[in-house]
Each structure stands twice: as C-alpha cells, then as structure tokens.
C-alpha positions in Angstrom: 5.6 -9.5 31.0 8.9 -7.5 30.1 11.9 -8.9 29.5 14.3 -6.6 29.7 16.4 -5.6 32.4 13.9 -5.4 34.9 13.1 -1.5 34.5 10.6 -0.9 32.0 9.8 2.6 33.4 13.5 3.4 32.8 13.2 2.1 29.4 10.0 3.8 28.9 11.7 7.2 29.8 14.7 6.8 27.9 13.1 5.9 24.7 10.5 8.8 25.4 7.6 6.3 25.3 4.0 7.8 26.7 2.3 6.6 29.5 -0.6 5.1 27.8 1.9 2.2 26.7 3.0 -0.8 28.5 6.4 -2.5 27.1 5.7 -6.2 26.2 8.7 -6.8 25.1 12.5 -5.8 24.0 13.9 -6.7 20.4 17.5 -6.9 20.2 19.5 -6.6 17.4 22.7 -7.4 16.6 25.9 -10.2 16.7 27.0 -12.1 19.9 30.4 -12.7 20.0 30.0 -15.9 22.1 28.3 -19.2 21.2 24.3 -19.4 21.3 21.4 -21.2 20.1 18.0 -19.7 19.4 15.1 -21.3 20.6 11.4 -21.1 19.5 9.4 -20.1 22.7 5.8 -21.0 23.7 3.6 -17.8 22.9 2.3 -17.1 26.3 2.5 -14.5 27.9 5.5 -14.0 30.5 8.8 -13.2 30.8 11.0 -14.6 28.4 14.9 -14.8 29.0 18.0 -16.4 27.7 20.3 -18.1 30.1 23.6 -20.7 29.4 24.1 -24.0 30.1 27.1 -25.9 31.6 29.5 -25.9 28.2 28.7 -21.9 28.3 26.8 -21.4 25.7 23.6 -19.1 25.6 20.3 -20.1 24.5 18.2 -17.3 23.1 14.6 -18.0 23.7 12.8 -16.2 20.3 9.2 -15.9 19.3 7.5 -16.7 16.0 6.6 -13.8 13.6 3.0 -14.5 13.7 2.9 -14.3 17.4 4.4 -10.8 17.1 2.1 -8.7 15.0 -1.0 -7.3 16.6 -3.9 -7.2 13.8 
C-alpha cells in the first residue's frame, strides 16, 4: 500500500509516528525541475508509483481529494 521509498518503518521513525498507525500514502509538496504530466488514478488500494516515458517525461499519479478524506 505504501508508495514511498519502500521503507515505511524508517519513515514512521523519522517522523515520530506511533506504531499503532499505518502509513497508507505519502504526499510530496514542491515543484519539479523536469517535464511532468499528472494522471488521475483508480482509488483502489495498492502502490501508486510514477514513471518516466521514452521521451523523459515523468508521469505522476494523483488521487482525487474525495478519495483521500476519511470520514
């Protein structure tokens, strides 16, 4: 489920997140210095990773806000 660097335990330790919580996703903020395209992804659980195409353009998967809010 975790789409980060593959080491959710290291992330939890770095951010001092209690063990009772599970990291489901990581949100990055900033501006890329490369060409990129945002693509909407299916809200089903699972790893969501970006990729580069043959032209060096990075494809960045994004979920809709409604899929991220937990009631």
